[in-house]
N, C-alpha and C positions, 0 to 999 in steps of 0.2 A: 255241717258239711262247710269246708273252705275251698273257694274256687280262686286259684292262683294265674293272673294273665300277665302278669309283670314279668313275661320270659315264656318258654313255652308253658303251653297250658297244662296244668296240673288239678286234679279234684281230690279233695282227701276227706275221707269220713271224719266223724267225730271220735271215732275209736283209733283215728290214726292210721286207717287203711287207704289204700290209694284206690280211686275209683278207675275202672278200666274202661277209657275214652277211646275207641278206634282212629285209627288216623283216618284221613281223608275227609269224606265228606261229613260223617259223624261229629268229628272235630271243630270242624267247620261251622257247624250248623250251631254247636255248643258255643264257640268263640263269638260268633255274629250275634247271638243271644246277650250273652255277658258283655257285649259293648254296649248295650243298651238296657241295662237290668231294671226290672220291674216296669219294663215299657213294651207296649204293643209294636210290634214289628210285622210288617206285610210279607205274606208270602214271597213276593214279588223281590222285595228288599233282602230277603233272607235266601232266596236263590242266587241272587245275583252276588252274592259273599261266598256261595259253596261253588258255584259256577261262573266263575267269571267272563269265561272265552265263549257262553254261550246263552241263547235264550230260553227259558224253559217255557213251552205251551200251558204247563199244566203245573205251576210250582207246588202249590198245596197237594196235591197227589203225589208228587215226585217227593217232597219234603218229609212227609207223612211216617213213612219206615224210620226215618232218621229219629224223628221227632219222638215217635214211640218208643224206640229202643232206649233214647236216653232218657225218658222219663221213668225207665226201670232203673237205670244205672245212676240216677239222681234223686232219690225220693227226697220228698219234704220231711215227711213224718212217719217213720217207721216203712212199711212198703206198700201202704194203701194210697198217700194221698199224691198226687203229681205235683212236681214242681214246676214243669211245662205246662203252660195252658194254651188252649187253642181256641178261636171264634173269630167265625166269619171269615177265613182266610189269613188270622193274624196270628202271631205266637207270644206270649209272654213269658220269662222266666222269672220267678220268685226269688230274690237274694234278699236275705234279713241282714241286720247290722253286724259287721264283723267277718260276714260269709265272703266280700270280694275283695281281694287283697289290693286292688286299684283304687276303690273307695276307702279302705283303712288307712291307705298311703296317702291319699289327699287330705284327710282329715288330721293325721299327725302332723303333717306339713303346715296345715292352719293353726292347729295347737302351737306348734312351735312358735310361729311367728307372733301369735298372742303374747306368748310368755315371755318371748326374747328381751324386750324391754327392760323386765322387772325380775325373771328369773331364768337367768341363762343357762343353770345347770339342768333345769327340767327341760327347757327348750332344745337343749343339745342332745337330751336323751329322745326326745321326740324326732328330732332329724336324723340321727342315728338307727332310730327303728325304722323310720320311713326308709332310709337307704338300704337298709337290710333286708327290704323285701323286695328290692329291684334282683331281679336275675337275668335280664336280658331285655331285648326288643318287645314291647308290650304288643300283642295282638300280630305277632310278625306272620302269621299263617293266612292273614286276610289280606286283600290289596282292594280296597273301598275308600269312596270318599271320607266315610265315617272311620274307619280304622286308621285311615293316614293321620286325619285331624287328631282323632286321641291319642293317637301315638305321639305326636307332636308337643300335644299340650303336656302329657305326662313326661316325656321327656325334659321339656322347659321346667316342670315343677321338679323334677328330680337336680337340675343343677342349680334350682331356686334352694331347695333344702340343701345342699351342699354348700353353697356360697352364704347361707344363714348359719349352718354350722359351724363355720369359719370364724362368724361374728361371735357367735355363742363363746367360742374357746377363747377369742381374744379378751372377750370380756371377762373371763376367768383367769386371764392371763397365764393360759395353757399356750404359749409361743411355740413350743417345740410341737407339740399337738396340730397347731395350726399350719406350720412350717410342711410336718409330713405329710399331712391332708392336702394341701396344695400342690406338694410334689407329686403326689399320686395323680391328682387330677390335671396335670399338666401332662403327665404320661398318658392318659388315658384318653386326652383329645388336647394335642399338642397345638392346634389351630385356633383355641381359643382365648384370644388377647386378654379376654377380661380376666383370666384364671392367673396369667403371668403377670398381670399388673399388680394382683391381690400378693402374689407371692413376693413381689418386689417391696411392697410394702410392709408386709410383715417382716421379711429378713431386713429391713432397714431398721424396724422400729427393735429388732432384736440384737442390733449391733453386729450386723453379718454383713458389711459392706461388700465384700469381694465377690459373694455369694449372690447378694442386691443386685452388683454390676453384672453379673453374667444373665441373671434372669431379666434384667432390663435388656440386654442385647437381644436376648430371645424374643422377647415380647413386641423389641421393633421390628425383627424380620418377620414375626407372623404379622404384622399392622402392612407391612410392605406386601406382604403374599396377597393379603385380602383385599389391598387395594387395586390387583392386577386385572 
């Protein structure tokens, strides 16, 4: 089973069938558990993620119907083993290697960074694979301290992967690919000064001074905007 949290929540069976996870509380429960996979989460913490606008007097009792239903929808092995465990007012979802896209994403970025100095071609494949897993804002249905912190961490890691992909392409003398990627990234986030500066650098090295100068002016405007 594959759990996708790098965008809207998706759960996919091994045979490719999508698991039907109802919107609302069930989706929030599962997302909050996937935020901390293989870790015990208290009923109080889980209830806060599911119902952020109120305090539940009996969180375990209110959560149980959703947890029970999710156990049926996300089996571990066949239809008999529960993936979600409960013990003493705490819950834990068991996630195996390769089953959670955010974990796979982080591992690909790590592998790419290790390989970059000696094998930029393989590193580029790692960074591309990591970027390809990204479908939107992670854990977007939650609004808790943990979800915001993890979303920020993963977002920063994505930009790191894309920056390193530029490094790998440049190491392979794929200047055109580097320019195209950087132009796409400046379009995605025009206020990110670092991307503009890299685009100026790559265009200069490619012997494209007119475009480099234009990008430099845009970078300066971004810097002035950030300084306000």
